[in-house]
C-alpha positions as CSV (number, residue, x, y, z in Angstrom):
1,M,0.0,0.0,0.0
2,S,1.4,3.4,-1.0
3,T,2.0,6.2,1.4
4,L,-0.8,8.2,-0.3
5,Q,-3.3,5.3,0.2
6,K,-2.3,5.1,3.9
7,S,-2.8,8.9,4.3
8,K,-6.3,8.7,2.9
9,R,-7.3,6.1,5.4
10,W,-6.0,7.6,8.6
11,W,-9.5,8.6,9.6
12,I,-10.9,5.0,9.7
13,W,-9.7,4.0,13.2
14,P,-10.8,7.2,14.9
15,T,-14.1,6.9,13.2
16,L,-14.6,3.3,14.3
17,A,-13.6,4.3,17.8
18,M,-16.2,7.1,17.8
19,V,-18.9,4.8,16.5
20,G,-18.1,2.2,19.1
21,M,-18.3,4.7,21.9
22,F,-21.6,6.0,20.5
23,L,-23.0,2.5,20.4
24,F,-21.8,1.8,24.0
25,I,-23.2,4.9,25.5
26,N,-26.5,4.6,23.7
27,G,-26.7,0.9,24.3
28,C,-26.3,1.6,28.0
29,A,-28.9,4.3,27.8
30,L,-31.4,2.0,26.1
31,F,-30.7,-0.6,28.8
32,E,-31.3,2.0,31.5
33,D,-34.5,3.1,29.7
34,E,-35.7,-0.5,29.5
35,R,-35.3,-0.8,33.3
36,T,-37.0,2.5,33.9
37,T,-39.9,1.5,31.7
38,K,-40.2,-1.8,33.6
39,G,-40.2,0.1,36.9
40,K,-42.9,2.5,35.6
41,K,-45.1,-0.4,34.5
42,L,-44.9,-2.0,37.9
43,Y,-45.5,1.3,39.6
44,R,-48.6,2.0,37.6
45,H,-50.0,-1.5,38.3
46,Y,-49.2,-1.7,42.1
47,C,-48.5,1.8,43.4
48,M,-50.2,4.6,41.4
49,H,-53.6,4.2,43.0
50,C,-52.2,5.3,46.4
51,H,-49.1,7.3,45.5
52,G,-50.4,9.0,42.3
53,E,-49.1,9.1,38.8
54,S,-46.2,11.5,39.6
55,G,-45.8,10.5,43.3
56,R,-47.6,13.5,44.7
57,Q,-50.0,13.2,47.6
58,G,-53.7,13.5,46.6
59,E,-53.2,12.2,43.0
60,G,-54.0,8.6,43.5
61,F,-57.7,7.6,43.5
62,N,-57.2,5.8,46.8
63,W,-55.3,8.6,48.5
64,D,-58.4,10.2,50.2
65,S,-59.4,6.9,51.7
66,L,-56.0,6.4,53.3
67,S,-55.6,10.0,54.5
68,N,-58.7,9.5,56.7
69,M,-57.2,6.5,58.5
70,E,-55.1,6.5,61.7
71,F,-52.0,5.7,59.8
72,P,-49.9,8.3,57.9
73,P,-51.1,8.9,54.3
74,P,-48.9,7.7,51.4
75,K,-45.5,9.4,51.3
76,D,-45.0,12.1,48.8
77,L,-42.5,10.5,46.4
78,S,-42.0,13.7,44.4
79,E,-40.2,15.6,47.3
80,S,-36.7,16.5,46.2
81,S,-35.5,16.0,49.8
82,M,-36.0,12.3,49.4
83,G,-32.8,12.2,47.3
84,D,-30.8,13.2,50.3
85,S,-32.7,11.7,53.2
86,I,-33.3,8.2,52.0
87,S,-31.0,5.7,50.2
88,D,-31.8,3.2,47.5
89,E,-31.5,0.4,50.1
90,D,-34.1,2.2,52.3
91,I,-36.6,2.4,49.5
92,F,-35.9,-1.3,48.6
93,N,-36.5,-2.3,52.3
94,A,-39.8,-0.3,52.4
95,I,-41.1,-2.1,49.3
96,S,-39.6,-5.5,50.3
97,R,-40.2,-6.2,54.0
98,D,-42.1,-8.6,56.2
99,M,-45.5,-7.3,57.4
100,K,-45.5,-6.7,61.1
101,D,-48.1,-5.8,63.7
102,T,-47.9,-2.0,63.8
103,S,-49.8,-1.9,67.1
104,D,-46.9,-3.7,68.7
105,P,-44.7,-1.1,70.6
106,I,-41.6,-3.1,69.6
107,V,-42.4,-2.5,65.9
108,V,-43.4,1.1,66.5
109,D,-40.0,1.8,68.1
110,D,-38.0,-0.1,65.5
111,I,-36.2,2.6,63.5
112,D,-35.1,0.1,60.9
113,Y,-38.7,-1.0,60.0
114,F,-39.7,1.0,57.0
115,G,-43.4,0.7,56.6
116,V,-46.9,1.0,57.9
117,A,-49.8,-1.4,57.7
118,T,-51.5,0.5,55.0
119,M,-48.6,-0.1,52.6
120,P,-48.3,-3.7,51.3
121,T,-45.0,-5.5,50.9
122,F,-43.9,-6.9,47.5
123,K,-41.3,-9.2,48.9
124,Y,-43.3,-12.3,48.0
125,T,-44.8,-11.0,44.7
126,L,-41.9,-9.5,42.7
127,S,-38.3,-10.6,42.1
128,E,-35.6,-8.5,43.7
129,M,-34.6,-7.4,40.2
130,E,-38.1,-6.1,39.7
131,I,-38.2,-4.3,43.0
132,W,-34.9,-2.6,42.1
133,T,-36.5,-1.3,38.9
134,L,-39.3,0.1,41.1
135,V,-36.7,1.8,43.3
136,R,-35.1,3.3,40.1
137,Y,-38.5,4.6,39.0
138,V,-39.3,6.1,42.4
139,R,-35.9,7.9,42.2
140,S,-37.0,9.4,38.9
141,L,-40.1,10.9,40.5
142,H,-38.1,13.2,42.8
143,G,-35.1,13.7,40.6
144,G,-32.8,11.6,42.7
145,S,-29.9,9.5,41.4
146,F,-30.1,5.7,41.5
147,T,-26.6,4.3,42.5
148,F,-27.2,0.7,43.6
149,D,-25.2,-1.7,41.4
150,V,-27.9,-4.1,40.4
151,E,-25.9,-5.8,37.7
152,G,-23.0,-6.2,40.1
153,K,-25.4,-7.9,42.6
154,R,-26.7,-10.2,39.9
155,Q,-23.1,-11.1,38.8
156,Q,-22.1,-11.8,42.4
157,L,-25.0,-14.1,43.0
158,E,-24.4,-15.9,39.7
159,S,-20.7,-16.3,40.6
160,D,-21.6,-17.6,44.1
161,L,-24.0,-20.1,42.6
162,T,-21.4,-21.3,40.1
163,A,-18.8,-21.6,42.9
164,A,-21.2,-23.5,45.1
165,K,-22.1,-25.9,42.2
166,D,-18.4,-26.5,41.5
167,T,-17.8,-27.2,45.2
168,L,-20.7,-29.6,45.3
169,D,-19.6,-31.5,42.2
170,S,-16.1,-31.9,43.6
171,A,-17.4,-33.0,47.0
172,T,-19.7,-35.5,45.4
173,Q,-16.9,-37.0,43.3
174,V,-14.7,-37.3,46.4
175,L,-17.5,-38.9,48.3
176,E,-18.3,-41.4,45.5
177,A,-14.6,-42.4,45.4
178,A,-14.6,-42.9,49.2
179,E,-17.8,-44.9,49.1
180,S,-16.4,-47.1,46.3
181,K,-13.2,-47.7,48.3
182,R,-15.2,-48.5,51.5
183,D,-17.5,-51.0,49.6
184,E,-14.4,-52.7,48.2
185,E,-12.9,-53.1,51.7
186,I,-16.2,-54.5,53.0
187,E,-16.5,-57.0,50.2
188,A,-12.9,-58.1,50.8
189,A,-13.5,-58.5,54.5
190,E,-16.7,-60.5,53.8
191,A,-14.9,-62.7,51.4
192,A,-12.1,-63.4,53.9
193,A,-14.6,-64.2,56.6
194,E,-16.5,-66.6,54.3
195,A,-13.2,-68.3,53.4
196,A,-12.4,-68.7,57.1
197,G,-15.8,-70.1,57.8
198,D,-16.8,-67.2,60.0
199,D,-20.6,-67.2,59.6
200,D,-21.1,-64.6,62.3
201,F,-19.1,-61.9,60.6
202,E,-20.7,-58.5,60.2
203,A,-19.0,-55.7,58.5
204,E,-18.3,-52.7,60.7
205,E,-20.1,-49.5,60.0
206,I,-17.6,-47.0,58.6
207,D,-18.4,-43.3,58.9
208,L,-17.0,-41.2,56.0
209,P,-16.0,-37.6,56.8
210,E,-16.6,-37.0,53.1
211,E,-20.4,-37.5,53.7
212,E,-20.6,-34.5,56.0
213,I,-18.5,-32.4,53.6
214,A,-20.8,-33.3,50.7
215,T,-23.9,-32.6,52.8
216,Q,-22.6,-29.1,53.7
217,A,-21.7,-28.4,50.1
218,A,-25.3,-29.4,49.0
219,I,-26.8,-27.1,51.6
220,K,-24.7,-24.2,50.5
221,H,-25.6,-24.9,46.8
222,V,-29.3,-24.9,47.7
223,Q,-28.9,-21.6,49.5
224,A,-26.9,-20.0,46.7
225,K,-29.6,-21.2,44.2
226,K,-32.4,-19.8,46.3
227,S,-30.6,-16.4,46.6
228,F,-30.1,-16.2,42.8
229,D,-33.6,-17.4,42.0
230,R,-35.0,-14.9,44.5
231,F,-33.1,-12.1,42.8
232,A,-34.0,-13.1,39.2
233,K,-37.5,-14.8,39.5
234,R,-40.8,-14.1,41.0
235,P,-41.7,-16.3,44.0
236,K,-44.1,-19.1,43.3
237,L,-46.1,-21.2,45.8
238,T,-48.2,-24.3,45.8
239,I,-50.9,-24.0,48.4
240,A,-52.4,-27.2,49.7
241,R,-56.1,-27.4,50.5
242,P,-56.4,-26.5,54.2
243,D,-58.6,-28.2,56.8
244,L,-60.5,-25.3,58.2
245,A,-63.0,-27.2,60.3
246,V,-63.2,-25.7,63.9
247,T,-65.8,-25.4,66.6
248,E,-67.9,-22.3,66.9
249,E,-65.9,-21.3,70.0
250,E,-62.6,-21.8,68.2
251,H,-63.9,-19.9,65.2
252,A,-64.8,-16.9,67.4
253,V,-61.3,-16.8,68.8
254,L,-59.7,-17.0,65.3
255,A,-62.0,-14.3,64.0
256,E,-61.1,-11.9,66.8
257,R,-57.4,-12.3,66.0
258,G,-58.2,-12.0,62.3
259,K,-59.9,-8.7,62.8
260,H,-56.8,-7.3,64.5
261,L,-54.5,-8.7,61.8
262,Y,-56.8,-7.3,59.1
263,I,-56.2,-3.8,60.3
264,N,-52.9,-3.6,62.2
265,K,-50.6,-6.1,60.4
266,Y,-51.8,-6.6,56.8
267,G,-53.7,-3.3,56.3
268,C,-56.5,-4.9,54.3
269,N,-58.6,-1.9,55.0
270,S,-56.2,0.2,52.9
271,C,-57.6,-1.4,49.8
272,H,-61.0,-2.9,50.9
273,S,-63.9,-1.1,52.5
274,L,-66.3,-2.1,55.3
275,D,-69.4,0.0,56.0
276,G,-68.2,2.6,53.5
277,Q,-64.9,3.1,55.3
278,G,-61.6,1.9,53.8
279,G,-59.9,1.7,50.4
280,L,-61.3,1.7,46.9
281,V,-58.7,-0.6,45.2
282,G,-60.4,-3.9,45.9
283,P,-64.0,-4.8,46.3
284,A,-66.0,-4.0,49.5
285,L,-66.0,-6.9,51.9
286,D,-69.2,-6.2,53.8
287,R,-70.7,-9.5,52.5
288,A,-67.6,-11.6,52.2
289,G,-69.0,-14.1,54.6
290,F,-71.8,-14.8,52.1
291,R,-70.0,-14.4,48.8
292,L,-66.7,-16.2,49.4
293,N,-65.8,-19.8,50.3
294,A,-63.5,-20.2,53.3
295,T,-61.0,-22.4,51.4
296,W,-60.9,-19.9,48.5
297,I,-60.3,-17.0,51.0
298,Y,-57.4,-18.9,52.6
299,K,-55.7,-19.7,49.2
300,W,-56.3,-16.2,48.0
301,L,-54.6,-14.7,51.1
302,M,-51.7,-17.1,50.8
303,Y,-51.0,-16.7,47.1
304,P,-53.3,-14.2,45.2
305,A,-51.4,-14.6,41.9
306,G,-52.0,-18.3,42.0
307,I,-55.7,-17.6,41.5
308,K,-55.6,-14.5,39.4
309,K,-52.3,-14.0,37.7
310,H,-52.5,-10.2,37.1
311,T,-54.2,-9.2,40.3
312,R,-53.2,-5.9,42.0
313,M,-53.2,-7.6,45.3
314,P,-49.7,-8.7,46.3
315,N,-48.8,-11.7,48.3
316,L,-48.5,-10.2,51.8
317,G,-46.5,-13.1,53.3
318,F,-49.3,-14.6,55.3
319,N,-48.3,-17.5,57.5
320,D,-50.7,-20.4,57.9
321,Q,-52.1,-19.3,61.2
322,D,-52.6,-15.6,60.2
323,A,-54.4,-16.8,57.0
324,R,-56.7,-19.0,59.1
325,D,-57.4,-16.1,61.5
326,V,-58.2,-13.6,58.7
327,T,-60.3,-16.2,56.8
328,A,-62.3,-16.7,60.0
329,Y,-62.8,-13.0,60.3
330,L,-63.9,-12.5,56.7
331,K,-66.4,-15.3,57.1
332,T,-68.1,-13.3,59.9
333,L,-68.8,-10.3,57.5
334,R,-72.4,-10.8,56.6
335,G,-73.8,-7.3,56.1
336,P,-77.2,-6.6,54.6
337,K,-77.7,-6.3,50.8
338,P,-77.1,-2.7,49.6
339,E,-80.2,-0.7,48.9
340,P,-81.0,-0.5,45.1
341,A,-80.2,2.8,43.6
342,Q,-83.1,5.2,43.5
343,I,-83.9,6.6,40.1
344,V,-85.0,10.2,40.4
345,P,-87.4,11.2,37.6
346,E,-86.4,14.3,35.7
């Protein structure tokens, strides 16, 4: 190639570098936009009816219902001060937490508990990755910067899972070799005893330290897989049909506890109304005792998405006893039929 030809092509490499940089920057931006879009979609489905389209108080159609309750109204997510006063992890913990009895003084005084009964948890409904996209979108509502390294967390969990799998495979191979050697030694001992005419011979039990090592490796692998799946996948449950048969006296005790849990722990009244008081997101429950089968109620409480895939009601993390208690309470709700609407002649 002549010097003239080379001189005419000097611009190729700088141009390729600029194109590469453009694709990298815009590719990252598109990736970020995709996550923000996912967070917005989840926000509109699960959060907007209380927090409003832009995060401002009074916007959501359910806001007035909540502002009249004893608990604080939904937080204003558009406040610019949130960018300095609360971290990404704080928002994550508020969205993904275990529901606790907010009438318990221990819970009230727990400065690390981010949440009130009127706000549901999404810990058992969304993957951790999805919850982080929600955090990212909430940050956009008040102009804050999202700094948590989600991709780094995913890579770390994936690396931990791979390492745990390799350790388990290695421990399993070592155990199989040890078991094979033990079996050979037992066979040899049995053959020698048979040759010596020792009919009472019984091989001695041999404990292999490799068994404990392999067991611990299996446990760590299960834990690593659960952590990765929890991050990347939505939780799924299989709910067995419960035996809800109890005496009238037992039912009364369950229902009394259920009424307390309904309000103070799971905040059901933030989405459902009774006697015209409560939220507007879900149906009124005044006649739930007539309309709903107890087994259906129990299964719905334990895993709503298992019955209705795209329901707005999240899985609140009910344990078996709490679900039985709230089921018993809902079965006591047998209000009168609403009066038919009166048509006023013009």
